[in-house]
Structure formats: C-alpha cells, structure tokens
N, C-alpha and C positions, 0 to 999 in steps of 0.2 A: 435485377433488383434495384428498385429506385433507391438512391443514396439518401439517408436521412440527413437532413440539415441540422446544424446546431441549434437552430430555434425549436427543434423537436426533442432535443436531449433535456434530461432533467439533472439538476445538481442537488446535493443534499448534505454537504459537510458543513456543520455549524462551527462557529468561531471556536478556535483552539482553547482548551483548558489546560493550562500549565500547572501540574501538581508538583511542587519542589521535592516530593518524595519519590517521583518517578526515577526508575534506576537508568543511569546514564550508561551508554554502550562503552564509551571511553575507559570506564573504570574497571572493566572485566576483561581487557584484552591482556593475555598472558605473556605476550612477547612481542616484539617489533613486527609490524605488519609487513614490512619488506617491499619488495618491488611487485607491483600489480600489472597485470596486462593492460594494454592500451584499450582493448574492448573485450567485452564478455556478455554473452546473452544466454540465460537459462532455457530460453525457447528452443535452442538448437538440439536439446536433449529429447524432445518430443514434438508432436504435432497436434495440438488441441484445436478444436473448432471454437473460436471466440464467440461468446454469447453476450447478449445484452442484459440478460437477467432482469429485465423490467425497468432498466435505468433510462429507457426513453420516455417513460411515463411517470415514473416514481423516483422519489430522492433517495434511493437505497444504495447509492454509490459505495458507501463504506463497506456495506455487507458484500457488494459485488467484488470489491477489491480484496476482501478477506477470502471470498469463495475461490477466486482465481489463485491464490497463494495456497489454499488448502489442496486444491487440484495438483499444484506442482509438488507439495510435500508427499501426497499419497502416491504420486507416481513413483517418486523416489523409494518410498517405504515398500509398496505393494508391487512395483515393477510393471504396473499396467495403468492404463487411464481411467479414471473415474468420470462419469458424466453426472451433472447435476441439472434439476430442472428449476424454471423460473418460480414455480409456485413454492418450493421450499426456501429459496432466497428471499422472496417477498414475505413469507410467513416469519422467517427470523427478523427481517426488517421491522414488520409491524408488531412483532412481540416486543422488540427493543424500544419502539416509540410509543407504545400503548395504544396502537391501532390507528394513529394519525400519520399522514403523509407529511411529516414535518423537518425530516432530516435528523442527523445524528452527530453527537460529540464523539470524535474518534476514540479519545481515551476511555470514554465509558463503554464503548463497544469492545474495544480491546480488552478490558477488564472482564466483560462477559465471555469473550472468546477463551480467556484463560481459565476462569472460574466454572463456567457452565459448559462451554464449547459451542460451536455453531453447529445447529442440528440440520443435516443434510442427509438425504437417503436413509432416514431413520437411524443415524448415528450422529453422536455429539463430538465432533472433531475439536480437540483442545490443543492449546500452546502451553509450553512450559513457562514462558515468560515473554515480555515485551520491553525492549530497551530503547530508550530515546536516543536518537542520533542528531547531532548538530547539523542542520542542513546545508552548513557551509564547509564542512569537513570533508573535502572531496576524497581523501584517502580512506576515510571510514565509510563513506557511501559506497565506493568501489568494493571495498573489502566485504561488506554485508551483502551486497548484490552478488558477488562471486561465491561466497561461502555459505549464505544462509537463504539461498534461492530467491533473493529479491527483498524488496522493502515495501511497507506501508506508507504512503506519502499523502498528506493533505496540502492541497494547493489552493491559494486565494487567487482564483483566476481573474485576470483582466479581460475586458470585452475584445481586446485584439486577439485573444486565443480562439474566441469563436469564429472570427473571420479567417483566421490561419487554418483552422481545422476544416472549415468549409471549402477552402481553396487547395486542401491536400498540402498544406505548408508545415514546416517545423514550427513548433512553439519557440518564439524567440522574443526578446525585448525589444519594443519599438518606442518611438516617441509619440507624444500626444495624449489627449485625454482618455483615449481607450486603453492606454497602458496602465492605468491605475489599479493597484491590487485590489482584488474583491469586486471590481465593477461589473464583472459577469457573475461571479458568486463562488461559493466554497465547493470543492470538489475532492473526493478521495479517489485514489489510484493504486494499482499494484505496479511497482517497477520491477521489471523482470531483466534488464540489462542496461548497459552502457556502451559508449564509444567515445571517440575523439570529440564528437559534437557535443554529447551530453547524455543523460539518462534516457532510457526507452520505457514507456509505460504502456499498459493495457488499459483502455478506456473506451466505453460505448462499443464493445466488441471489435476493436481495431487496435493496432499498434500505432502509438504516437511518439515521435521523437520530439525531445525538447534540448535546448541548448544548455550548457552550464550556466551562463548568465541568467537565463530564465528560471532554472532551478533555484539558483541562489536568491533570486529576487522574490520569486512567488510561493515556494515551498515553505509553509509556516510550521509544519510538523512532520516528523519523519521517525519511523520505528522499525527496529530490526526484531522480527518475531521468529520463534522455532520451538521445536520440542527439545527435550533434553539431549537426545542423541545428535540433533543438528547442531546445538551449541558445543558439544564436546569435540565433534569433527571439525569445527571452525577454530579451535584453539581458544575459545573463550573459556574464562574460569568459572566453570559450572558450580564448584563448591561455594565460590564466593557469591554467586548468583543466588544460591539456595539460602545461604545465611543472610543475605539482604532481603530476600523475600520473607524469611521467617521473622526478621526484625520488623517488617512492615506490618505483618500479621499480628505481631504481639503489640505493635504501637496503637 
C-alpha cells in the first residue's frame, strides 16, 4: 500500500474554546496519585485495526479521536472488539458541523458526546463527563492515560510535524519558522499511552510518538473522559463530579 503523505491528511480542530465553568480534573482526585509507571500503553490490551475514518479527505479528526476511545471503552465493557465504519463517523461529523466540512470545536463536540452520545452502529455511546487537564501537568496526564483508557487532545500543530510524520520521525520541537504553533493547523487525537519520550497518540490510522517538550508546547486542550464506572475505578470523586454537573445544569 502506498504511504499517504501529510499533504493528503486533513486537519479539523478549530481554536480552543475555554469555558471557565469546565470541570477541572485536579479538583476531583480523591487521594495522592502516587508513583506512576515509567511507561504505559492501553493498546497492549487489544489489537485493533487502525482506521482513517475519512480523515484523509475530511476534517473530522475530533470525531475520529472520540471514536477511537469509544472502541477502547467498549472493549473493556463488552470484552470484545467493536468495529465502526467510515460512514457513521462522517455522518456524526457532518451532523455536528451542519453539513459543512469546516472542522469542530472540541469542547462543543465533547458536550454532544456527553449529552446525546456519538451515534455509531445504531447506538448512541455516551460519556458521563469530560474533565479538563492542564497540558503541562505530567503526573495528571500519566494518571489519566493509565486509569481512564487515554485522553482527548487538541494540538496546534507546527509545519515541522508534517515533515516529521512524512519521515517516520517522532514529533519533537525544532528551531525555525516551521516550529510556529498552528502553522500546519489544529488537530485532535486520541492519546493511548506514554513512555519516557512522551505521549503516544493515534492519528491518521497510525501510532505517533511525541516528546514531552512537544506535548507541552503544542497541546492546547486536553480532556479526561469516561463513564461513571470508569471514573469510580480510577479513584476520582464521582459524587463530587455529579454535584458539579448538577450545579452547571442549574446555572
């Protein structure tokens, strides 16, 4: 199969919208995080065939990132892998954009995921909540990857990332004009693991390693998502999350 070049990829994350009412991950940790492993990867639990889901031609990266994590959630819940098709992912994308290929604000899409669900295989897959994580709090990033099956990340990609992915290189910070944040565009990915080098994400039907300095420089929004059971198993304060969600709904 001919390798697709980055010039054939589509981006689609619109500038981040920061709502001060967003629930902050750090406020719901019930106890000390403790010592985390040097590396962890959720992909070791299963072997999914990675799919493009139309992101070579459409800016549906936010829905692709969500779909990838839904697949991992359901594997844990149902003990079997679910497969999704491009048509459902693209239908969800164009539903959220109103029919245009114009990209998505991640916060808006996460709200739909929580309230309505992502409709795949005639099923609406919902999350209980989404919690904002400071992209520079490495211990929170590691904890959420390990205990919540990964993270939803928005990256303001530099042009240098395009060259690096074409050359099968790690995403890293470089010098020069091509290192400017957003010079390539906005992109949403599912982060499935981490190691000494940095986070590992799934994007454009492949795994992409990035360094910690790259993550700290270019990730501009980061969310821990999950259902109620996932949060309970991760030692987050579910009752406190429920109360905060109720207060938001009443506000």
